[in-house]
C-alpha positions as CSV (number, residue, x, y, z in Angstrom):
1,M,0.0,0.0,0.0
2,K,3.0,2.3,0.6
3,N,4.0,2.0,-3.1
4,L,0.5,2.7,-4.1
5,F,0.4,5.9,-1.9
6,I,3.7,7.1,-3.4
7,K,2.5,6.2,-7.0
8,A,-0.7,8.1,-6.3
9,I,1.2,11.1,-5.2
10,L,3.4,11.2,-8.2
11,G,0.6,10.3,-10.6
12,G,-1.4,13.1,-9.2
13,I,1.4,15.6,-9.6
14,L,1.9,14.4,-13.2
15,A,-1.8,14.5,-14.0
16,T,-2.0,18.0,-12.6
17,A,0.8,19.0,-14.9
18,V,-0.9,17.5,-17.9
19,M,-4.3,19.2,-16.9
20,T,-2.6,22.5,-16.3
21,S,-1.0,22.3,-19.8
22,V,-4.4,21.6,-21.3
23,M,-5.7,24.7,-19.5
24,F,-2.9,26.8,-20.7
25,I,-3.4,25.8,-24.3
26,A,-7.2,26.0,-24.1
27,P,-7.3,29.8,-25.1
28,M,-5.8,28.7,-28.5
29,M,-9.1,26.8,-29.0
30,G,-11.3,29.8,-28.1
31,I,-11.6,28.8,-24.3
32,P,-11.0,31.7,-21.9
33,K,-7.7,31.8,-20.1
34,M,-7.7,29.7,-16.9
35,N,-5.1,29.8,-14.2
36,P,-6.1,27.8,-11.2
37,A,-2.9,28.7,-9.2
38,A,-3.6,32.4,-9.6
39,M,-7.2,31.9,-8.7
40,L,-6.3,30.0,-5.5
41,S,-3.5,32.5,-4.4
42,G,-5.8,35.5,-5.3
43,M,-8.7,34.1,-3.2
44,I,-6.7,33.8,0.0
45,G,-4.2,36.6,-0.6
46,V,-0.9,34.7,-0.8
47,P,2.0,34.8,-3.4
48,S,1.4,32.9,-6.7
49,I,3.9,30.2,-5.8
50,V,1.7,29.3,-2.9
51,G,-1.2,28.9,-5.3
52,W,0.9,26.6,-7.4
53,L,1.9,24.5,-4.5
54,M,-1.7,24.2,-3.4
55,H,-2.8,23.3,-7.0
56,F,-0.3,20.4,-7.2
57,M,-1.0,19.4,-3.6
58,I,-4.8,19.2,-4.4
59,G,-3.9,17.1,-7.6
60,A,-1.9,14.7,-5.4
61,I,-4.7,14.4,-2.8
62,F,-7.3,13.7,-5.5
63,A,-5.1,10.9,-6.9
64,I,-4.9,9.4,-3.4
65,V,-8.7,9.5,-3.3
66,Y,-8.9,7.8,-6.7
67,A,-6.5,5.0,-5.6
68,L,-8.8,4.5,-2.5
69,I,-12.2,4.6,-4.2
70,N,-10.8,2.5,-7.1
71,L,-10.8,-0.4,-4.7
72,N,-14.6,-0.2,-4.1
73,V,-16.6,2.3,-6.0
74,L,-15.1,2.0,-9.5
75,E,-14.1,-1.6,-9.5
76,K,-17.1,-2.6,-11.7
77,I,-15.9,-0.4,-14.5
78,N,-13.1,-2.2,-16.6
79,N,-12.2,0.6,-19.0
80,K,-9.5,2.9,-17.4
81,I,-10.4,5.8,-19.7
82,I,-14.1,5.7,-18.7
83,K,-13.1,5.3,-15.0
84,G,-10.8,8.2,-15.3
85,A,-13.4,10.4,-17.2
86,I,-16.0,9.7,-14.5
87,F,-13.5,10.5,-11.8
88,G,-12.6,13.7,-13.6
89,L,-16.2,14.7,-13.9
90,A,-16.8,14.0,-10.2
91,I,-13.8,16.2,-9.3
92,F,-15.2,18.9,-11.5
93,V,-18.6,18.8,-9.7
94,F,-16.8,18.7,-6.2
95,T,-14.6,21.8,-7.1
96,Q,-17.5,23.7,-8.3
97,I,-19.4,23.2,-5.1
98,T,-16.3,23.9,-3.1
99,M,-15.7,27.1,-5.1
100,I,-19.2,28.3,-4.4
101,M,-18.9,27.7,-0.7
102,M,-15.4,29.3,-0.7
103,G,-17.0,32.3,-2.4
104,F,-18.8,33.1,0.8
105,I,-15.7,33.1,2.8
106,F,-13.0,34.5,0.5
107,N,-12.9,37.3,-2.1
108,M,-13.4,35.4,-5.4
109,P,-11.7,36.8,-8.5
110,K,-14.0,37.7,-11.3
111,M,-14.4,35.3,-14.2
112,S,-13.2,36.6,-17.6
113,G,-14.8,35.6,-20.9
114,S,-17.7,33.3,-21.3
115,I,-18.9,31.3,-18.3
116,L,-20.1,28.5,-20.5
117,L,-16.7,28.2,-22.3
118,T,-14.9,28.5,-19.0
119,M,-17.0,25.6,-17.6
120,I,-16.3,23.6,-20.7
121,G,-12.5,24.2,-20.4
122,S,-12.7,23.2,-16.7
123,I,-14.5,20.0,-17.5
124,L,-12.0,19.2,-20.2
125,G,-9.1,19.8,-17.9
126,H,-10.6,17.7,-15.1
127,V,-11.5,14.8,-17.3
128,V,-8.0,14.8,-18.7
129,Y,-6.6,14.8,-15.2
130,G,-8.8,11.9,-14.2
131,I,-7.9,9.9,-17.3
132,V,-4.2,10.4,-16.6
133,V,-4.6,9.4,-13.0
134,A,-6.6,6.3,-14.0
135,L,-3.9,5.2,-16.6
136,I,-1.1,5.7,-14.1
137,L,-2.9,3.9,-11.2
138,K,-4.2,1.0,-13.4
139,E,-3.5,-1.8,-10.9
140,S,-6.3,-4.3,-10.4
141,R,-8.0,-4.6,-7.0
142,E,-6.4,-8.1,-6.6
143,H,-2.9,-6.6,-7.3
144,L,-3.6,-3.8,-4.8
145,L,-4.8,-6.3,-2.2
146,Q,-1.8,-8.7,-2.7
147,T,0.5,-5.8,-2.3
148,A,-1.1,-4.7,0.9
149,L,-1.0,-8.2,2.3
150,S,2.7,-8.8,1.6
């Protein structure tokens, strides 16, 4: 299980890097600019580097969550890409609810551009994140249980 934990952290960091890359090239496809680290740091009034650290830490935490729920909730789905896409959509919904709640506590930055296109870009980024995590953490339940027992 220790190896899975480390693999989940590293996979989450890699998946966050891929997702962030997608978000940075999204404006070339007509989607408004998205910078999650700037949004996080701007919300709580900390330097941008702290926002980047938070962004990648959140990505690592979500990958650990995936590794844990993959044992039970998602085990019936065999296709890793579909598993990842479902997980990415779930993260998108969770983050939207979280952002609404945080908006009551912190000063939320104004959205630029079309809200619909921003949401589409965010969904795309989170689905890509979920797929990358699912492909990295592709061990079967049996393999994970054998590793945990040894």
